[in-house]
C-alpha positions as a Markdown table, in Angstrom:
| # | Residue | x | y | z |
|---|---|---|---|---|
| 1 | Unk | 98.9 | 98.4 | 114.5 |
| 2 | Unk | 99.7 | 99.9 | 111.8 |
| 3 | Unk | 102.2 | 98.2 | 108.9 |
| 4 | Unk | 103.7 | 98.7 | 105.7 |
| 5 | Unk | 102.2 | 96.8 | 103.0 |
| 6 | Unk | 105.0 | 95.6 | 100.7 |
| 7 | Unk | 104.5 | 95.1 | 96.9 |
| 8 | Unk | 107.8 | 91.8 | 97.3 |
| 9 | Unk | 106.8 | 88.5 | 95.5 |
| 10 | Unk | 107.0 | 87.0 | 99.3 |
| 11 | Unk | 104.8 | 89.2 | 99.8 |
| 12 | Unk | 102.4 | 88.0 | 97.5 |
| 13 | Unk | 102.8 | 84.4 | 98.3 |
| 14 | Unk | 102.3 | 85.1 | 101.9 |
| 15 | Unk | 99.4 | 86.5 | 100.9 |
| 16 | Unk | 97.2 | 83.9 | 98.9 |
| 17 | Unk | 98.5 | 81.4 | 102.0 |
| 18 | Unk | 95.9 | 83.5 | 103.4 |
| 19 | Unk | 93.7 | 83.1 | 101.9 |
| 20 | Unk | 93.9 | 79.3 | 100.9 |
| 21 | Unk | 93.7 | 79.5 | 105.1 |
| 22 | Unk | 90.7 | 81.6 | 104.3 |
| 23 | Unk | 88.4 | 79.0 | 102.3 |
| 24 | Unk | 89.4 | 75.5 | 104.4 |
| 25 | Unk | 88.1 | 77.7 | 107.1 |
| 26 | Unk | 84.7 | 78.2 | 105.3 |
| 27 | Unk | 84.7 | 74.3 | 105.1 |
| 28 | Unk | 85.8 | 73.8 | 108.7 |
| 29 | Unk | 83.3 | 77.0 | 110.2 |
| 30 | Unk | 80.3 | 76.3 | 108.1 |
| 31 | Unk | 79.1 | 73.2 | 107.8 |
| 32 | Unk | 76.8 | 73.2 | 104.3 |
| 33 | Unk | 80.3 | 74.0 | 102.4 |
| 34 | Unk | 80.0 | 70.1 | 101.8 |
| 35 | Unk | 76.9 | 70.4 | 100.0 |
| 36 | Unk | 78.0 | 74.4 | 98.1 |
| 37 | Unk | 81.3 | 72.0 | 96.8 |
| 38 | Unk | 79.0 | 68.8 | 95.9 |
| 39 | Unk | 77.0 | 71.3 | 93.9 |
| 40 | Unk | 79.6 | 72.5 | 92.0 |
| 41 | Unk | 80.9 | 69.1 | 91.4 |
| 42 | Unk | 77.2 | 67.9 | 90.1 |
| 43 | Unk | 77.2 | 71.6 | 87.7 |
| 44 | Unk | 80.6 | 70.8 | 86.5 |
| 45 | Unk | 80.1 | 67.3 | 85.7 |
| 46 | Unk | 76.7 | 67.9 | 84.4 |
| 47 | Unk | 78.5 | 70.6 | 82.6 |
| 48 | Unk | 81.0 | 68.1 | 80.5 |
| 49 | Unk | 78.9 | 66.0 | 79.9 |
| 50 | Unk | 76.1 | 67.8 | 78.5 |
| 51 | Unk | 78.6 | 70.0 | 76.5 |
| 52 | Unk | 77.5 | 73.2 | 77.3 |
| 53 | Unk | 78.8 | 76.0 | 75.2 |
| 54 | Unk | 80.7 | 78.5 | 76.1 |
| 55 | Unk | 77.8 | 81.4 | 77.3 |
| 56 | Unk | 76.4 | 79.1 | 79.4 |
| 57 | Unk | 79.4 | 77.6 | 81.0 |
| 58 | Unk | 80.2 | 81.4 | 81.6 |
| 59 | Unk | 77.0 | 81.2 | 83.7 |
| 60 | Unk | 77.5 | 78.7 | 85.7 |
| 61 | Unk | 80.8 | 79.7 | 87.0 |
| 62 | Unk | 79.0 | 82.9 | 87.7 |
| 63 | Unk | 76.3 | 81.0 | 89.5 |
| 64 | Unk | 79.2 | 78.6 | 91.2 |
| 65 | Unk | 81.1 | 81.6 | 92.8 |
| 66 | Unk | 77.5 | 83.6 | 93.5 |
| 67 | Unk | 77.3 | 80.7 | 96.2 |
| 68 | Unk | 80.6 | 80.4 | 97.3 |
| 69 | Unk | 81.2 | 84.3 | 98.2 |
| 70 | Unk | 77.9 | 84.4 | 100.0 |
| 71 | Unk | 78.9 | 81.8 | 102.0 |
| 72 | Unk | 81.9 | 83.2 | 102.4 |
| 73 | Unk | 81.1 | 86.0 | 103.9 |
| 74 | Unk | 78.1 | 84.5 | 105.7 |
| 75 | Unk | 80.6 | 83.0 | 108.1 |
| 76 | Unk | 83.0 | 85.8 | 107.8 |
| 77 | Unk | 80.1 | 87.7 | 109.4 |
| 78 | Unk | 78.7 | 85.2 | 112.0 |
| 79 | Unk | 82.3 | 84.6 | 113.8 |
| 80 | Unk | 82.5 | 88.2 | 113.6 |
| 81 | Unk | 79.3 | 88.4 | 115.6 |
| 82 | Unk | 80.2 | 85.3 | 117.8 |
| 83 | Unk | 83.3 | 87.4 | 118.4 |
| 84 | Unk | 81.5 | 90.8 | 119.8 |
| 85 | Unk | 78.8 | 89.1 | 121.6 |
| 86 | Unk | 81.1 | 86.5 | 123.0 |
| 87 | Unk | 78.7 | 84.0 | 121.2 |
| 88 | Unk | 75.9 | 85.2 | 123.9 |
| 89 | Unk | 72.5 | 85.8 | 122.0 |
| 90 | Unk | 71.5 | 88.9 | 121.5 |
| 91 | Unk | 68.0 | 89.9 | 119.0 |
| 92 | Unk | 70.4 | 92.3 | 117.1 |
| 93 | Unk | 73.4 | 89.8 | 116.0 |
| 94 | Unk | 70.6 | 86.8 | 115.4 |
| 95 | Unk | 69.2 | 89.1 | 112.7 |
| 96 | Unk | 72.5 | 89.9 | 111.1 |
| 97 | Unk | 73.2 | 86.3 | 111.1 |
| 98 | Unk | 69.7 | 86.0 | 109.5 |
| 99 | Unk | 70.4 | 88.1 | 106.9 |
| 100 | Unk | 73.0 | 86.7 | 106.0 |
| 101 | Unk | 72.3 | 82.7 | 105.8 |
| 102 | Unk | 69.2 | 85.0 | 103.7 |
| 103 | Unk | 71.8 | 86.3 | 101.2 |
| 104 | Unk | 73.1 | 83.0 | 100.8 |
| 105 | Unk | 70.0 | 81.0 | 100.4 |
| 106 | Unk | 68.8 | 84.1 | 97.6 |
| 107 | Unk | 71.6 | 82.9 | 96.0 |
| 108 | Unk | 71.9 | 79.2 | 96.1 |
| 109 | Unk | 68.9 | 79.6 | 94.6 |
| 110 | Unk | 69.8 | 82.2 | 91.5 |
| 111 | Unk | 71.7 | 79.9 | 90.9 |
| 112 | Unk | 69.4 | 77.0 | 90.9 |
| 113 | Unk | 67.1 | 79.1 | 88.2 |
| 114 | Unk | 69.9 | 79.4 | 86.4 |
| 115 | Unk | 71.0 | 75.3 | 86.1 |
| 116 | Unk | 68.1 | 74.8 | 85.4 |
| 117 | Unk | 67.4 | 77.3 | 82.4 |
| 118 | Unk | 71.2 | 76.1 | 81.0 |
| 119 | Unk | 70.1 | 71.6 | 81.9 |
| 120 | Unk | 66.7 | 71.7 | 81.1 |
| 121 | Unk | 65.6 | 74.7 | 78.8 |
């Protein structure tokens, strides 16, 4: 099905709706999203309380975005893998899911290090 994409205001508004639906799916599909939300709120609150400077805000915002982006891609890959193998176990699918989860862990650990640097050093 090859549909031509339009650049109308209505189609752009609709595309934002799809994006927000995708974000809500991360919360529905991924239990860790609630932990990421808590960490996000804690980092923002700490930044406000500590009156961090602009450069520090950029680092914190980057760290937050890094975790959310990797979590979203991880959720996508998990859904795609489950779809492709009808949710049956397959060793290759397990490896893909493990690598994807590892990417989220790397992002989360990187964010923790950034938080330590910004808030404690």
